C-alpha positions in Angstrom: -26.5 -6.9 63.5 -29.2 -5.5 61.2 -31.6 -2.9 62.5 -34.8 -1.6 61.0 -37.0 1.1 62.6 -40.4 2.6 62.0 -41.9 5.7 63.7 -45.4 6.8 64.2 -46.9 9.8 66.0 -50.2 9.9 68.0 -51.8 12.0 70.7 -53.1 10.5 73.9 -54.0 11.9 77.3 -53.2 10.9 80.8 -52.8 12.2 84.3 -50.3 11.0 86.9 -51.3 9.6 90.2 -49.6 8.7 93.5 -47.5 11.8 93.9 -47.5 15.5 93.7 -46.3 16.3 90.1 -48.0 19.7 89.8 -49.7 20.1 86.4 -48.9 16.5 85.5 -51.6 15.4 88.0 -54.2 17.1 85.8 -55.5 15.5 82.6 -53.3 16.6 79.7 -52.2 15.4 76.2 -48.9 14.3 74.8 -47.8 14.2 71.2 -46.3 10.8 71.6 -43.9 9.4 69.0 -43.3 5.7 69.0 -40.1 4.4 67.5 -40.1 0.6 67.0 -36.6 -0.8 66.3 -36.1 -4.4 65.4 -32.8 -6.1 65.2 -31.4 -9.5 64.1 -28.4 -11.1 62.5 -30.0 -12.9 59.6 -31.9 -11.5 56.6 -34.8 -13.4 55.0 -34.9 -14.9 51.5 -35.7 -11.4 50.1 -32.7 -9.9 51.9 -35.0 -8.1 54.4 -34.7 -8.2 58.1 -38.5 -7.8 58.2 -41.4 -6.8 56.0 -41.8 -3.1 56.8 -45.3 -3.0 55.4 -46.3 -5.7 57.9 -44.6 -3.9 60.8 -46.3 -0.7 59.8 -49.7 -2.5 59.9 -49.0 -3.9 63.4 -47.8 -0.5 64.6 -50.8 1.4 63.2 -53.2 -1.1 64.9 -51.4 -0.8 68.2 -51.3 3.0 68.1 -54.9 3.1 66.9 -56.0 1.5 70.2 -54.4 4.4 72.2 -54.9 7.3 69.8 -57.0 10.2 71.4 -57.8 8.1 74.5 -57.1 8.8 78.1 -54.6 6.1 79.3 -56.0 6.1 82.9 -59.4 4.9 81.6 -57.9 1.8 80.0 -57.8 -1.6 81.8 -54.0 -1.9 81.6 -53.6 1.4 83.5 -56.3 1.0 86.1 -55.2 2.3 89.5 -51.6 2.6 88.5 -49.5 5.5 87.4 -49.5 5.7 83.6 -45.8 6.7 83.4 -43.9 7.0 80.2 -41.7 4.0 81.2 -44.7 1.8 81.8 -46.4 2.9 78.6 -43.2 2.0 76.6 -43.0 -1.4 78.2 -46.7 -2.2 77.5 -46.3 -1.1 73.8 -43.1 -3.1 73.4 -44.4 -6.3 74.9 -47.6 -6.1 72.8 -45.7 -5.6 69.6 -43.1 -8.3 70.4 -46.0 -10.8 70.8 -47.4 -9.9 67.4 -44.2 -9.9 65.3 -43.9 -13.2 63.6 -40.5 -12.9 61.9 -38.4 -15.6 63.3 -35.1 -13.8 62.6 -35.9 -10.9 64.9 -33.9 -11.1 68.1 -34.6 -7.8 69.8 -37.7 -5.6 69.8 -37.2 -2.1 71.2 -39.7 0.7 71.7 -38.5 4.2 72.3 -41.5 6.4 73.3 -41.2 10.1 73.1 -43.7 12.2 75.0 -42.3 15.5 73.7 -39.3 16.8 71.8 -36.8 16.2 74.7 -38.1 13.3 76.8 -38.3 9.6 76.0 -38.3 6.2 77.7 -37.5 2.8 76.1 -38.1 -0.9 76.7 -36.6 -3.9 74.9 -37.5 -7.5 74.7 -35.0 -10.2 73.7 -36.5 -13.1 71.8 
């Protein structure tokens, strides 16, 4: 199985709802790092799993939507807890819909909210 990954950092804000999580209930920022990992068994005619430049373009656009925004204010997070796990799933599903390479079998997002905590979500295609 071949694997290719690309990372991008961005800052976004949120506040948790629905429970008592102390300071996490107040609006705060995270220095998120999104790792997008793609895997597949077959290379294309150029011996690439995927065109990294195209993946970077998609990743930059996806992150650009969230950069410097408050997640709670966005429609996809209305009235729900903007957890790290949910955010990873939303990012993964959006990127999986956009990636056109037919040889990609798995799309995985690992989303770090700091140096020690991450959540991930994968989509099999």
